[in-house]
N, C-alpha and C positions, 0 to 999 in steps of 0.2 A: 504494500500500500504506500502511496505517495501522498504526503500532506503538504499543501501549499497555503501560505497565508498571504492574503492580498490586503493592502491598505485601502482605506476609503477612497473610492474613485479610481483605483488602479484597475487596469484591464488585463485580461488574459485571453488567449485564443485556445480553445479546446476543440479539436477535430474540425477546425475551420470556423467555429462559432465564436464571435467576440463576446466575452462576458465582462461586465463592469461591477466591481464590488460596491455595495451600498453599506457603508460602515466597514469596520474591520471584519474580514471574512476568512474563514478557514474552509478549505475544500479538501476532502479526502478522496483520492482517486483510487479505485479498487480494481481497475483493469487497465489494459494497454490503450493509451490515447496519445495523440499528438498534442502537446501542450507547450505554449510559450507564454511567459509572463510579459507584461507590458514593457519592461526594460530590455527584453530580448527581441522585441519587435522593431524592425527597421522600416522606416517610411521610404518610398521610392526616391524622394529628393535627397535622402541621406546617402544613397548609393553612388558616391561621387568618385570613387577610385576603384581599380580592379579588385582589390580585396573586399571592399564594401559591396561591390556588385556581385562578387562570388557569394558573400554572406546572404545578400538579398535573394538571389536566385535559389540558393539552397533553402532558405526560409520558405519561399513559395513552394518548392517541391515538398517540403515537410508538411505544410498546412493545406496544400491543394492537391490531394491525391489524383483528382480527375485530370489535372493538367500536368501531372508529374513528368511525363515523357518530354514535353516541350521545355520544362524547366531543367531537366537533365541535360538536354542539348546545350542550353545556355551555360550551365555549370561547367561542362567539359570545355567549351570554348574559353570561358573565363579562367579556368584553371591553367590551361596552356599559356594564356597571356601572362598570368601571374608568375608562373615558373620562369618565363623568359625575363620578366621585369625585375624580379627579386634576385635570382641567380646565385644565392649563397647555398652552401651545403645544408645549413640549418633550415632554410626556406624550402628546399627540395624535400627534405625529410618530413617537414610539416605538411607539405602538399601531398606526399605519399600517404601519410596518416589520414589526412582529409579524404583522399580518394578511397582508401580502404574502408573507412567508416561509411562513406556514401555507397560503396559497392555492397556493403552488408545491410543497407537500408537503416543505418544508425544515424539518422539525420540530426538528432540532438547533439551527438558526439561530434559530427561533422561541423555543426555550427560553432562548437567550442573551439575546434581547430581553426575555423575561419576567423574567429575573434582574435586568436593568436596571430594569424596572418595579418590582420588589420593592424595590430600593435607593431608587428615587424615592419610593415609598410610605412606606418607613421614614423617609426624610428629612422628608417632609411631616408624618408623625406626630410626629417629634421636634420639629419647629418648632411644631406645635400645642401639644404638652406644655410647651414652653418659654414660649410666649405665655400659656398658662393659668396657669403658675406665677408669672409676673411680676405 
């Protein structure tokens, strides 16, 4: 069983349905579901970099089983782009972990790897900005 606590007004997506907590709410999930809490949901306008676009496409594949095939195609293209743009051994290993999670339909785990890729991409961008400023 999975227990989730939502703050007043916080949203969650459960099997594609958007839920909003009224007051502090606890939910006990007793079977397998696709669930994302509000802080894990990315809006389309936030998908501004390859890693963020990868996260967004993976999130859609997770919460939209009917459109999963189309989302998978986008994920594969974005993963190839990301591997080329990051190019470090650590990034490649993380991309492989992401791909393995995705291949096993472990979308929630794949999203965690995608968040790490976002952090890696942000760090690389910050390093580039620092180098250019110097």
